[in-house]
Backbone as numpy.savetxt, mean C-alpha at the origin, in Angstrom:
# Nx Ny Nz CAx CAy CAz Cx Cy Cz
4.34 15.74 -19.75 3.93 14.19 -19.26 2.51 13.90 -18.39
2.47 15.18 -17.55 1.05 14.84 -16.43 0.28 14.83 -16.81
-0.04 15.88 -18.17 -1.23 16.18 -19.08 -1.69 14.97 -19.98
-0.80 13.56 -19.83 -1.01 12.56 -20.56 -1.71 11.34 -20.29
-1.88 11.77 -18.92 -2.29 10.93 -17.79 -3.67 11.54 -17.42
-4.47 10.06 -17.30 -6.00 9.96 -17.02 -5.59 10.41 -14.92
-6.56 10.85 -14.14 -6.56 11.33 -13.34 -6.09 9.74 -12.03
-5.66 10.03 -11.07 -5.79 9.22 -10.04 -7.10 8.85 -9.02
-7.16 7.54 -8.81 -8.60 7.50 -8.02 -8.50 7.17 -6.33
-8.68 7.94 -6.13 -8.97 7.60 -4.22 -10.04 7.04 -3.14
-10.00 5.78 -2.62 -10.91 5.48 -1.67 -10.87 5.60 -0.73
-11.93 6.63 0.33 -12.03 6.78 1.23 -11.48 5.88 2.63
-11.77 4.77 2.57 -12.05 3.49 3.18 -12.84 3.31 4.01
-12.96 2.89 5.40 -13.88 3.10 6.54 -14.75 4.44 6.71
-16.01 4.14 6.38 -16.81 6.12 6.64 -16.67 6.51 8.61
-16.29 5.18 9.20 -16.76 6.47 10.58 -15.13 6.38 10.92
-14.08 5.88 9.87 -12.75 6.26 10.61 -12.35 7.73 9.85
-10.92 7.65 9.86 -10.18 9.41 9.17 -10.62 9.29 8.04
-10.09 8.08 7.23 -10.52 8.57 5.66 -11.20 9.58 5.45
-13.12 10.02 5.49 -13.33 11.12 5.24 -12.86 12.41 5.73
-12.31 12.57 6.63 -11.84 13.16 7.30 -10.60 13.64 6.28
-10.05 12.98 6.02 -8.59 13.23 4.90 -9.14 13.72 3.67
-10.20 12.85 3.43 -10.75 13.95 2.19 -11.25 15.03 2.22
-11.54 15.59 3.20 -12.28 16.72 3.29 -10.78 17.89 3.48
-9.64 17.22 4.32 -8.28 18.07 4.61 -7.58 18.10 3.05
-8.27 17.32 1.80 -7.63 17.12 0.64 -8.40 18.86 -0.16
-9.70 18.44 0.13 -10.66 19.23 -0.50 -9.88 20.94 -0.34
-9.35 20.94 0.86 -8.97 22.91 1.29 -7.92 22.82 0.38
-6.72 21.87 0.28 -5.53 21.83 -0.25 -5.25 21.06 -1.21
-6.04 20.79 -2.37 -5.75 19.89 -3.60 -4.35 19.70 -3.73
-4.02 18.72 -4.26 -2.56 18.41 -4.80 -2.37 18.90 -5.85
-1.00 19.69 -6.31 -1.03 20.37 -6.90 -0.06 19.67 -8.25
-1.07 19.84 -9.41 -0.84 19.22 -10.80 -1.08 17.51 -10.82
-1.79 17.18 -10.00 -2.12 15.75 -9.82 -3.89 15.93 -9.81
-4.33 15.05 -11.23 -5.46 15.09 -10.68 -6.03 13.98 -10.50
-7.18 14.15 -9.43 -7.16 12.97 -8.02 -8.67 12.68 -8.04
-9.68 11.81 -8.48 -10.97 11.40 -7.99 -10.91 11.03 -6.76
-12.17 11.59 -5.93 -12.21 10.89 -4.56 -13.50 9.76 -4.72
-13.04 8.68 -3.97 -14.45 7.55 -4.63 -15.33 7.59 -3.01
-16.32 8.06 -2.69 -16.67 8.41 -1.39 -17.86 8.55 -1.06
-18.96 8.87 -0.23 -20.19 9.25 -0.17 -20.56 10.71 0.04
-20.80 11.42 -0.92 -21.06 12.57 -1.02 -21.60 13.44 0.71
-22.75 12.83 0.78 -23.59 13.08 2.22 -22.27 12.52 3.34
-21.42 11.80 2.93 -21.02 11.42 4.61 -19.81 12.13 4.76
-19.27 12.88 3.36 -17.73 14.26 3.20 -18.75 14.99 3.79
-19.90 15.25 3.45 -20.38 17.11 3.86 -21.08 16.90 4.99
-21.21 15.85 5.79 -21.39 15.64 7.32 -19.84 16.26 8.07
-19.30 15.16 7.31 -17.60 15.48 8.16 -16.97 16.59 8.50
-17.66 17.33 7.07 -16.89 18.57 7.14 -17.43 19.47 7.81
-18.59 19.31 8.01 -19.22 19.77 8.96 -18.83 19.78 10.83
-18.30 18.63 10.84 -18.30 18.24 12.02 -17.13 18.85 12.52
-16.26 19.05 11.45 -14.44 19.24 11.57 -15.06 21.38 11.02
-15.80 21.36 10.60 -15.82 23.04 10.73 -15.52 23.56 9.87
-15.46 22.98 8.18 -14.68 22.96 7.19 -15.80 23.17 5.69
-15.19 23.83 4.93 -16.05 23.59 3.86 -15.61 23.05 2.86
-16.29 21.93 2.05 -16.50 20.67 1.29 -16.91 20.94 -0.12
-17.18 21.25 -1.05 -17.17 21.90 -2.23 -16.55 21.10 -3.37
-17.05 19.62 -3.67 -15.95 18.98 -4.76 -17.41 18.76 -5.90
-16.50 19.32 -7.09 -17.36 19.03 -8.24 -17.38 17.51 -8.67
-18.73 17.03 -9.22 -19.08 15.73 -9.55 -17.91 14.98 -10.89
-17.38 13.75 -10.24 -16.48 13.28 -11.74 -17.13 12.84 -12.91
-16.30 13.38 -14.29 -16.82 12.68 -14.99 -15.62 12.02 -15.74
-15.65 11.54 -16.64 -14.21 10.88 -17.51 -13.82 12.03 -17.89
-14.89 13.16 -18.65 -14.23 14.33 -19.41 -13.74 15.57 -18.52
-13.53 15.78 -16.94 -13.93 16.72 -16.37 -12.21 16.74 -16.29
-11.67 17.74 -16.20 -10.47 18.58 -16.21 -9.74 18.80 -14.68
-11.03 18.91 -13.73 -10.87 19.34 -12.53 -10.06 18.54 -12.00
-9.10 19.44 -11.08 -8.05 18.62 -9.86 -8.48 17.71 -8.94
-9.38 18.17 -8.33 -10.49 17.15 -7.17 -11.51 17.10 -7.72
-11.68 16.26 -7.86 -13.54 15.64 -7.84 -14.07 14.69 -6.95
-15.36 14.61 -7.33 -15.71 13.38 -6.33 -16.77 12.04 -7.16
-16.57 11.14 -6.73 -17.14 10.43 -7.57 -18.31 9.61 -6.19
-19.41 9.66 -6.70 -20.13 9.45 -5.00 -20.95 8.03 -5.51
-20.68 7.28 -3.75 -20.87 5.72 -4.33 -21.77 5.84 -2.75
-22.96 5.61 -2.88 -24.65 5.23 -1.46 -24.21 4.39 -0.30
-24.04 4.86 0.53 -23.95 3.50 1.96 -25.40 3.31 2.07
-24.95 2.29 3.23 -26.27 1.38 3.29 -26.75 1.96 4.60
-26.00 2.84 5.56 -26.79 3.95 6.32 -25.81 4.79 6.64
-26.33 6.70 7.18 -25.66 7.62 7.44 -24.39 6.60 8.59
-23.11 7.15 8.55 -22.23 6.83 8.97 -22.28 7.38 10.05
-21.33 7.41 11.35 -21.29 8.06 12.40 -19.78 8.42 12.81
-18.94 9.31 12.78 -17.64 9.12 13.08 -17.06 8.26 14.59
-16.50 7.05 14.50 -15.85 6.48 15.48 -16.90 5.39 15.90
-17.92 5.11 15.08 -18.78 4.50 15.41 -19.02 3.20 13.93
-18.27 2.16 14.35 -18.15 1.09 13.18 -19.71 0.66 13.06
-19.69 0.16 11.74 -21.27 -0.28 11.53 -20.69 -1.46 9.92
-21.12 -2.37 10.67 -21.35 -3.67 9.67 -22.05 -3.68 8.41
-22.95 -2.64 8.54 -24.20 -2.38 7.43 -23.39 -1.80 6.38
-21.57 -1.14 6.64 -21.49 -0.43 5.21 -20.27 -0.98 5.04
-19.82 -2.04 5.47 -18.90 -2.58 5.18 -18.64 -3.19 3.47
-20.25 -3.22 3.06 -20.18 -3.65 1.78 -19.77 -2.48 0.85
-20.18 -1.36 1.38 -19.76 0.09 0.61 -18.27 0.45 0.34
-17.72 -0.32 1.53 -16.06 -0.24 1.31 -15.41 -0.83 0.27
-16.16 -2.10 0.03 -15.88 -3.25 -0.68 -16.20 -2.78 -2.38
-17.36 -2.34 -2.31 -18.04 -1.52 -3.49 -16.58 -0.69 -4.05
-16.19 0.42 -3.09 -15.73 0.97 -4.08 -14.15 0.95 -4.16
-13.35 -0.60 -3.49 -12.36 -0.81 -3.82 -12.74 -1.29 -5.58
-13.80 -2.13 -5.47 -13.78 -2.77 -6.70 -14.32 -1.52 -7.92
-14.83 -0.87 -7.76 -15.01 0.53 -8.42 -13.86 1.29 -9.51
-12.76 1.55 -7.84 -11.87 1.62 -8.23 -10.91 0.66 -9.05
-10.70 -0.08 -8.96 -9.98 -1.50 -9.19 -10.31 -1.36 -10.98
-11.61 -1.53 -11.33 -12.17 -1.95 -12.44 -11.71 -0.67 -13.31
-11.76 0.89 -12.50 -11.57 1.76 -13.52 -10.15 2.14 -13.63
-9.48 1.60 -12.92 -7.91 1.57 -12.89 -7.10 0.85 -14.61
-8.01 -0.76 -14.17 -7.90 -1.87 -15.06 -8.41 -1.35 -16.64
-9.02 -0.27 -16.76 -9.48 0.50 -17.89 -9.22 1.18 -19.11
-8.15 1.90 -17.75 -7.32 2.66 -18.45 -7.91 4.27 -17.75
-9.06 4.39 -17.14 -9.94 5.81 -17.06 -9.55 6.18 -15.53
-8.31 5.65 -14.62 -7.93 6.08 -13.55 -6.35 5.66 -14.14
-5.33 6.15 -13.37 -4.09 6.05 -13.58 -3.31 5.23 -12.93
-3.77 5.33 -11.64 -3.55 4.37 -10.27 -4.59 4.32 -9.14
-4.56 3.52 -7.62 -5.48 3.69 -7.20 -4.53 4.61 -5.37
-4.80 5.21 -5.32 -4.47 5.28 -3.19 -5.64 4.77 -2.74
-5.31 4.38 -1.84 -6.20 3.53 -0.41 -6.29 4.13 0.62
-7.75 4.52 0.99 -7.51 4.70 2.87 -7.87 4.11 3.31
-7.36 3.73 4.19 -7.50 3.16 5.93 -8.98 2.07 5.96
-9.09 0.46 5.91 -10.10 0.14 6.12 -10.00 -0.97 7.46
-11.13 -1.31 7.95 -10.99 -1.66 9.32 -11.31 -3.24 8.89
-10.95 -4.00 8.83 -10.51 -5.40 8.71 -11.61 -6.22 9.55
-11.91 -5.98 11.33 -12.53 -6.48 11.70 -14.18 -6.20 11.54
-14.51 -5.32 11.06 -15.93 -4.88 10.99 -16.52 -5.20 9.72
-15.39 -5.77 8.68 -15.76 -6.13 7.32 -16.16 -8.00 7.62
-14.96 -8.49 8.06 -15.38 -10.03 8.48 -16.42 -10.22 9.47
-17.13 -8.89 10.10 -18.27 -9.27 10.78 -19.58 -9.08 10.28
-19.31 -8.49 9.09 -20.62 -8.52 8.15 -20.57 -9.71 7.27
-19.69 -10.60 7.68 -19.90 -11.72 6.75 -19.14 -11.63 5.67
-18.05 -10.88 5.37 -17.50 -10.61 4.11 -15.70 -11.09 4.47
-15.45 -12.18 3.88 -14.46 -12.17 4.46 -13.27 -11.23 3.50
-12.35 -10.47 4.70 -11.51 -10.10 4.03 -10.18 -10.02 4.69
-9.11 -10.22 4.79 -7.82 -10.26 5.09 -6.95 -8.86 4.96
-7.09 -7.77 4.22 -6.54 -6.98 3.78 -6.62 -6.19 1.83
-6.02 -5.24 2.01 -6.21 -4.41 0.51 -5.76 -5.56 -0.27
-4.12 -5.58 0.23 -3.27 -6.25 -0.91 -3.74 -7.59 -1.32
-4.58 -8.76 -0.42 -4.71 -9.73 -0.95 -6.18 -9.66 -1.42
-6.88 -8.50 -1.47 -8.12 -8.42 -2.13 -8.04 -7.93 -3.77
-6.81 -6.72 -3.28 -6.55 -6.47 -4.69 -5.72 -7.42 -6.15
-5.43 -8.49 -5.05 -4.55 -9.29 -5.80 -6.01 -10.28 -6.59
-6.84 -10.42 -5.74 -7.98 -11.73 -6.18 -8.84 -10.35 -7.22
-8.97 -9.19 -6.89 -9.70 -8.37 -8.21 -8.92 -8.63 -9.62
-7.57 -8.29 -9.74 -7.06 -8.37 -10.80 -6.65 -9.50 -11.16
-6.83 -10.48 -10.40 -6.36 -12.19 -10.72 -4.73 -11.89 -11.01
-4.09 -11.69 -10.08 -3.21 -11.53 -9.70 -2.35 -12.76 -8.93
-1.53 -13.61 -9.12 -1.14 -15.30 -8.32 -0.52 -14.56 -7.65
0.32 -13.85 -7.41 1.18 -13.37 -5.96 1.46 -11.74 -6.33
1.60 -10.97 -5.37 1.85 -9.48 -5.17 2.87 -9.27 -3.75
2.99 -8.46 -3.81 4.28 -8.28 -2.70 4.30 -6.87 -1.87
4.01 -7.10 -0.39 3.52 -5.80 0.50 5.11 -4.94 0.45
4.80 -3.73 -0.02 6.43 -2.94 0.33 5.99 -1.63 1.06
6.11 -1.25 2.09 6.46 0.05 2.91 7.55 0.32 2.55
7.33 1.79 2.61 8.53 2.90 1.64 8.44 4.47 3.02
9.68 4.81 3.46 9.70 5.88 3.94 11.09 5.93 4.59
11.14 7.24 4.99 12.83 7.03 5.78 14.00 7.18 4.95
13.71 7.39 3.51 14.83 6.59 2.90 14.95 5.27 2.81
14.24 4.95 2.74 13.93 2.85 3.16 12.48 2.66 2.26
12.80 1.56 1.92 12.17 0.32 1.37 12.10 -0.79 1.75
10.78 -1.37 2.43 10.88 -2.66 3.42 9.50 -3.36 2.22
10.22 -4.48 1.43 9.15 -5.37 1.33 9.18 -7.06 2.05
8.05 -7.40 1.64 7.64 -8.89 2.69 7.40 -9.98 1.69
7.91 -10.90 2.37 7.68 -12.47 1.53 6.29 -12.76 1.86
6.18 -12.62 3.12 4.60 -13.16 3.90 3.99 -11.72 4.77
2.70 -11.63 4.78 1.69 -10.45 4.96 1.45 -10.64 6.30
0.22 -11.08 6.01 -1.15 -10.90 7.47 -1.10 -12.50 7.55
-0.02 -13.31 8.46 0.01 -14.34 8.94 0.06 -14.64 10.26
-0.37 -15.48 10.74 0.13 -15.67 12.17 1.33 -16.50 12.50
2.33 -15.52 13.20 3.64 -16.28 13.26 3.79 -17.21 13.28
3.13 -18.39 13.62 2.92 -19.97 13.90 2.82 -20.88 12.18
2.71 -20.13 11.20 2.54 -20.26 10.28 3.35 -19.59 9.16
4.33 -18.61 10.03 5.33 -18.03 8.92 6.64 -19.07 8.14
7.14 -19.80 8.78 8.22 -20.75 8.23 7.36 -21.61 7.03
6.58 -22.14 7.19 6.29 -23.20 6.17 5.48 -22.64 4.67
5.00 -20.86 5.35 4.78 -20.46 4.12 5.77 -19.92 3.23
7.47 -19.70 3.97 8.59 -19.32 3.19 9.08 -20.62 2.42
8.34 -20.46 0.93 9.63 -21.82 -0.03 9.99 -21.21 -0.52
11.03 -22.09 -1.30 11.84 -21.36 -2.39 10.90 -21.17 -3.54
9.83 -21.55 -3.76 8.66 -20.61 -4.73 8.14 -19.60 -4.36
7.91 -19.68 -3.53 7.23 -18.32 -2.90 8.48 -17.26 -3.01
9.70 -17.38 -2.17 10.67 -16.68 -2.08 11.10 -16.19 -3.49
11.42 -17.08 -4.65 11.88 -16.68 -5.69 11.24 -15.85 -6.40
9.49 -16.18 -6.65 8.77 -14.94 -6.94 8.62 -13.97 -6.56
8.96 -13.51 -5.38 8.77 -12.50 -4.43 9.86 -11.80 -4.86
11.22 -11.97 -4.99 12.14 -11.31 -5.16 12.27 -11.07 -6.73
11.78 -11.49 -7.91 11.00 -11.37 -8.89 10.48 -10.03 -9.01
9.37 -10.30 -8.42 8.37 -9.29 -8.39 9.13 -7.96 -7.75
9.96 -8.05 -6.81 10.39 -6.80 -6.53 11.26 -6.33 -7.33
12.25 -7.20 -8.00 13.30 -7.03 -8.84 12.86 -6.06 -9.94
11.75 -6.51 -10.59 11.04 -5.73 -11.72 10.52 -4.57 -11.45
9.49 -4.75 -9.68 8.75 -3.25 -9.86 9.86 -2.00 -9.12
10.92 -2.33 -8.71 12.16 -1.56 -8.86 12.53 -1.15 -10.38
12.57 -1.66 -10.75 13.08 -0.91 -12.01 11.44 -0.67 -13.19
10.41 -0.81 -13.02 9.55 -0.34 -13.78 9.03 0.64 -13.04
8.75 0.68 -12.02 7.72 1.63 -10.83 8.61 2.78 -10.30
9.91 2.42 -9.61 10.94 3.07 -9.70 12.47 3.52 -10.15
12.69 3.06 -11.33 13.49 3.50 -12.51 14.87 3.26 -11.86
14.90 2.33 -11.20 16.28 1.86 -10.96 16.74 0.71 -11.75
17.46 1.00 -12.51 18.29 -0.24 -13.38 18.72 -1.54 -13.31
19.41 -1.38 -11.67 19.93 -2.44 -11.49 19.86 -2.47 -10.01
18.70 -2.83 -9.78 18.30 -2.89 -8.03 19.63 -3.75 -7.13
19.25 -2.92 -5.95 20.29 -3.93 -5.11 19.70 -4.18 -3.67
19.17 -5.46 -3.46 18.21 -6.14 -2.31 18.87 -6.67 -1.19
18.58 -6.38 0.13 18.90 -6.76 1.03 18.16 -7.55 1.53
18.64 -9.13 2.01 17.81 -9.63 2.03 17.61 -10.31 3.48
16.76 -10.59 4.75 16.98 -11.08 6.03 16.54 -12.58 5.87
17.41 -12.97 7.23 17.13 -14.72 7.37 15.72 -14.30 7.96
15.70 -15.25 8.56 13.96 -15.95 8.73 14.65 -15.57 10.80
15.28 -16.65 11.06 15.45 -16.88 12.28 16.68 -16.05 12.83
16.38 -16.01 14.20 17.91 -14.98 14.92 19.28 -15.35 14.38
19.57 -14.22 13.94 21.14 -14.14 13.88 21.10 -15.12 12.38
20.22 -14.95 11.62 19.96 -15.91 10.19 20.44 -17.15 10.92
20.22 -18.05 11.12 19.86 -19.50 11.89 21.11 -19.78 12.52
22.05 -18.86 12.52 23.55 -19.23 13.22 24.10 -20.67 12.88
24.05 -20.82 11.55 24.62 -22.13 10.44 24.00 -22.86 10.87
22.78 -22.80 11.04 21.76 -23.90 11.04 21.79 -24.14 12.89
22.03 -23.54 13.21 21.68 -23.96 14.92 20.41 -23.38 15.49
20.58 -22.66 14.95 18.94 -22.02 15.50 17.83 -21.74 14.15
17.78 -22.95 12.94 16.90 -23.03 12.28 17.94 -22.97 10.88
17.17 -24.02 9.63 18.29 -24.41 9.05 17.54 -23.62 7.71
15.90 -22.83 7.85 15.55 -21.84 6.33 16.76 -21.42 5.92
17.58 -20.96 6.26 18.54 -19.97 5.55 19.26 -20.70 5.07
19.92 -22.24 4.93 20.38 -23.42 4.46 19.68 -23.64 3.56
18.67 -24.36 3.65 17.48 -24.93 2.51 16.49 -24.48 1.97
16.51 -22.84 2.09 15.17 -22.20 1.90 16.06 -20.89 0.94
16.72 -19.92 2.08 17.08 -18.68 1.25 18.19 -18.95 0.94
19.19 -19.57 0.93 20.44 -19.03 0.41 20.58 -19.37 -0.64
19.91 -20.66 -1.29 20.20 -21.94 -2.57 19.21 -20.65 -3.58
18.02 -20.15 -3.04 17.29 -19.43 -4.02 18.40 -17.84 -4.41
18.70 -17.53 -3.22 19.70 -16.23 -3.54 20.82 -16.76 -4.31
21.39 -17.39 -4.33 22.33 -17.70 -5.63 22.07 -18.06 -6.72
20.37 -18.96 -7.13 20.43 -19.04 -8.61 19.95 -17.76 -8.84
19.43 -16.99 -8.28 19.24 -15.52 -8.34 20.09 -14.44 -9.04
21.50 -14.47 -8.30 22.67 -14.02 -8.37 23.04 -14.33 -9.32
23.12 -16.14 -9.91 23.39 -16.44 -11.10 22.68 -16.21 -12.45
21.33 -15.37 -11.77 21.03 -14.68 -13.05 21.33 -13.53 -13.59
21.79 -12.49 -12.05 22.25 -11.04 -12.43 21.32 -10.29 -11.35
20.60 -11.07 -10.47 20.43 -10.23 -9.49 21.47 -9.43 -8.47
21.10 -8.59 -8.27 22.03 -8.29 -6.69 21.47 -8.42 -5.60
21.83 -9.15 -4.63 21.24 -9.45 -3.76 22.60 -9.99 -2.48
21.70 -9.46 -1.07 22.98 -9.51 -0.07 22.14 -10.32 1.04
22.52 -11.28 1.44 22.21 -11.99 2.86 22.28 -13.54 2.36
21.53 -14.37 3.29 20.54 -13.85 4.06 21.34 -12.89 5.10
20.80 -11.84 5.40 21.68 -11.34 6.89 20.75 -11.07 8.24
21.40 -11.38 9.41 20.60 -11.10 10.44 19.54 -9.91 10.52
18.31 -9.77 10.70 17.36 -8.80 10.59 17.64 -7.76 11.86
18.08 -8.18 12.93 18.65 -7.23 14.06 19.41 -6.27 13.51
20.44 -6.46 12.77 21.65 -5.98 12.46 21.88 -5.43 10.87
20.76 -5.68 10.45 20.86 -5.45 8.40 20.70 -3.82 8.48
19.54 -3.19 9.44 18.91 -2.26 9.62 20.26 -0.73 9.79
21.00 -0.98 9.32 22.42 -0.65 9.46 22.46 0.64 8.90
23.44 1.67 8.83 23.49 2.60 7.64 24.31 1.62 6.62
25.40 1.59 7.16 26.09 1.24 6.06 25.85 -0.14 5.37
24.70 -0.62 5.67 23.98 -1.96 4.84 23.00 -0.96 3.94
22.01 0.18 4.41 21.07 0.45 3.84 21.76 1.78 2.48
22.50 2.32 3.11 23.00 2.97 1.87 24.01 2.80 1.12
23.75 1.58 0.70 24.46 0.31 -0.56 23.15 -0.01 -1.48
21.67 -0.17 -0.72 20.51 -1.00 -1.27 19.50 -0.11 -1.60
18.55 -0.84 -2.36 17.43 0.11 -3.04 16.31 -0.13 -2.17
16.23 -1.66 -1.51 15.76 -2.21 -0.99 15.64 -3.32 0.00
14.82 -3.52 1.30 14.95 -4.62 1.86 13.75 -5.42 1.96
14.20 -6.74 1.62 13.05 -7.99 1.58 13.40 -8.29 3.58
12.16 -8.59 3.76 11.66 -9.01 4.91 10.87 -10.04 4.97
11.27 -11.00 5.62 10.40 -12.13 5.60 8.90 -12.51 5.94
8.99 -11.66 7.13 7.31 -11.40 7.83 6.76 -10.23 8.44
5.90 -9.72 8.31 5.25 -8.53 8.72 6.10 -7.89 9.71
5.97 -8.38 10.95 6.48 -7.65 12.11 8.43 -8.00 11.93
8.64 -8.27 11.02 10.14 -8.29 10.96 11.16 -7.26 10.28
10.40 -6.67 9.70 11.17 -5.28 9.00 10.20 -4.24 9.17
8.71 -4.07 9.17 7.97 -3.06 9.07 8.23 -2.17 11.02
8.43 -2.97 11.88 8.48 -1.65 12.89 9.83 -1.39 12.71
10.80 -1.38 12.26 12.03 -0.40 11.92 11.52 0.98 11.13
10.76 0.35 9.88 10.50 1.18 8.98 9.51 2.56 9.72
8.66 1.51 10.05 7.43 2.83 11.04 7.73 3.37 11.93
8.77 3.24 12.84 9.29 3.79 13.90 10.21 4.96 13.11
10.82 4.76 11.93 11.43 6.31 11.39 11.03 7.31 10.66
8.78 6.44 10.39 8.45 7.11 9.09 7.15 7.24 9.43
6.78 7.00 10.82 5.09 6.89 10.53 4.68 8.02 10.50
3.39 8.26 9.71 3.09 9.44 9.87 3.41 9.98 8.41
4.07 9.33 7.57 4.63 10.07 6.47 4.91 9.23 5.30
4.85 7.52 6.15 5.27 6.24 5.56 4.32 5.53 3.96
4.43 5.06 3.10 3.74 4.75 2.05 3.17 3.44 1.67
2.62 2.49 1.95 2.14 1.05 1.87 2.22 1.16 0.10
2.84 0.58 -0.60 2.78 -0.12 -1.95 3.04 -1.17 -2.45
1.97 -1.59 -3.24 1.47 -3.18 -3.65 2.20 -3.66 -4.81
3.13 -4.56 -5.15 3.91 -4.76 -6.08 3.58 -5.45 -7.07
3.53 -5.74 -8.26 2.98 -7.03 -8.63 2.11 -6.79 -9.84
1.20 -5.63 -9.38 -0.42 -5.81 -9.43 -0.43 -4.90 -11.20
-1.16 -5.22 -12.46 -1.43 -4.43 -13.32 -1.50 -3.07 -13.34
-2.06 -2.55 -12.28 -2.49 -1.48 -11.87 -1.16 -0.80 -10.58
-1.52 0.71 -10.60 -0.63 1.08 -9.71 -1.22 1.47 -8.38
-0.22 0.78 -7.02 -1.67 0.88 -5.88 -0.89 1.49 -4.57
-0.78 2.40 -4.09 0.12 3.28 -2.78 -1.58 3.43 -1.75
-0.91 3.26 -0.64 -1.96 3.35 0.73 -1.07 4.15 1.83
-2.17 4.30 2.95 -1.17 5.48 3.72 -0.61 3.90 4.16
-0.25 4.62 5.96 0.94 3.65 6.40 0.10 3.58 8.17
-1.44 3.96 7.89 -1.73 3.90 9.28 -3.42 3.17 8.62
-3.53 3.15 10.37 -5.42 2.35 10.67 -6.38 3.66 10.50
-7.41 2.70 10.62 -8.69 4.08 10.75 -8.96 5.35 11.99
-7.86 5.11 12.86 -8.25 5.65 14.17 -9.37 6.47 14.55
-10.31 5.28 14.83 -11.94 5.95 15.17 -11.56 6.70 16.32
-10.74 6.64 17.16 -10.76 8.06 17.79 -10.71 9.08 17.74
-9.78 9.21 16.74 -9.70 10.67 15.70 -10.42 11.30 14.82
-11.41 10.47 14.47 -12.48 10.61 13.59 -13.38 11.66 13.90
-13.34 12.92 13.16 -14.36 13.93 13.71 -13.86 14.91 14.62
-12.72 14.75 14.77 -11.78 15.65 16.19 -11.09 16.61 15.32
-10.46 16.62 14.33 -9.51 17.67 12.97 -8.18 17.18 13.78
-8.14 16.16 14.78 -6.45 15.94 15.10 -5.89 15.14 14.68
-5.80 15.21 13.39 -5.22 13.91 12.69 -3.93 14.90 11.51
-3.50 14.01 10.58 -1.82 14.27 9.89 -2.12 13.69 8.57
-1.98 14.45 7.92 -2.38 13.73 6.22 -1.37 13.53 5.56
0.21 13.58 5.90 1.00 13.54 5.47 1.24 12.36 4.77
0.45 11.27 5.41 1.32 9.91 4.51 0.07 9.95 3.21
-1.49 10.14 3.38 -2.20 10.65 2.58 -1.49 10.89 1.56
-1.21 12.13 1.50 -0.27 13.07 0.66 1.12 12.90 -0.21
1.65 11.51 0.66 2.68 10.95 0.20 2.46 10.12 -0.40
1.46 9.11 -0.53 0.77 8.42 -1.22 0.27 8.76 -2.61
-0.48 10.16 -2.31 -0.66 10.31 -3.71 0.44 10.67 -4.66
1.29 11.52 -3.80 2.52 11.69 -4.77 2.89 10.58 -5.48
3.27 9.93 -4.50 4.17 8.47 -5.15 3.53 7.55 -6.44
2.02 7.71 -5.98 1.30 7.23 -7.24 1.46 7.82 -8.49
1.38 8.79 -8.23 1.63 9.74 -9.45 2.64 9.58 -10.11
3.81 9.90 -9.67 5.84 9.03 -9.98 5.22 7.75 -10.56
4.70 7.15 -9.90 4.63 5.46 -10.61 4.10 5.42 -11.95
2.78 5.97 -11.73 2.07 6.05 -13.36 3.01 6.53 -13.89
4.05 7.89 -13.85 4.90 8.55 -14.92 5.78 7.67 -15.07
6.31 6.80 -14.54 7.35 5.84 -14.15 6.68 4.45 -15.79
5.56 4.35 -15.26 5.32 3.04 -16.02 5.12 3.70 -17.32
4.48 4.96 -17.86 3.76 5.54 -18.50 5.19 5.36 -19.76
6.86 5.93 -19.21 7.71 6.06 -19.78 8.34 4.84 -20.11
8.14 4.02 -19.14 8.86 2.56 -19.64 8.11 1.70 -20.69
6.55 1.84 -21.42 5.95 2.01 -21.56 5.93 2.54 -23.59
7.11 3.85 -23.21 7.34 4.24 -24.80 7.63 4.03 -25.43
């Protein structure tokens, strides 16, 4: 099966952050049995390798290359310095995502793994950017995608992602919730090989609304959607109070949790698995995984980093690509 798949592609992310350091680490110990193309600037990686006092000799990528690890170099606008953001290089970050996505859509790459980016500096450069998830959805013309993090034996997906808290309730409509659950359910089958997914669904309000006394979204939006989808055959439990659903007795009988907003579900998962967690975008026509951490500017060039999340993201992307191939056979 592995030989039938093209390589994965990895975007190094923000050039001033730890993305280049992670790529240099990969060059020391390439993933076993997983062909991988790093999409980054060659001079950047070589400079960072010298700073880390590590070797970094990566062959140039060609579509015919059989190398386990190779490099597709893109130009930087200006040389990057570890820990020092430069808006001039924001275009390089987005160009790498465009090139990687185009390659995945064309079948050149089996899937995309993304290194951390810095949203603020991209916006400071005058390039509107709310995150990988939304940017990749736009690039692939996907009307709705779902952000899911996995780690410590949990999978936590989100109805809303990078929204101010004051806007969350209005964004949780019956249509949005129904589409999100359908995407999550289908992805668990297609990408994770779970024939009959079991999903726990959190309420929006404290105590899941307390029968309407603490909010009516559970009664007017969430409950009716769950009833409709259960009638179609989905195995859904909820809406459950978010402060108690992350118990072993619930998680042991489920395949995923659906939280209503970013900071409702992710603090629990990141507490249990930070440094080894994986961010997955569901609903895209391509496989996409990512690290669960940021650019860590203060650690760039120091050597004091952990590449566990990146290696886990690479391995999961490969398994997902293999699973999609099996489903399509």
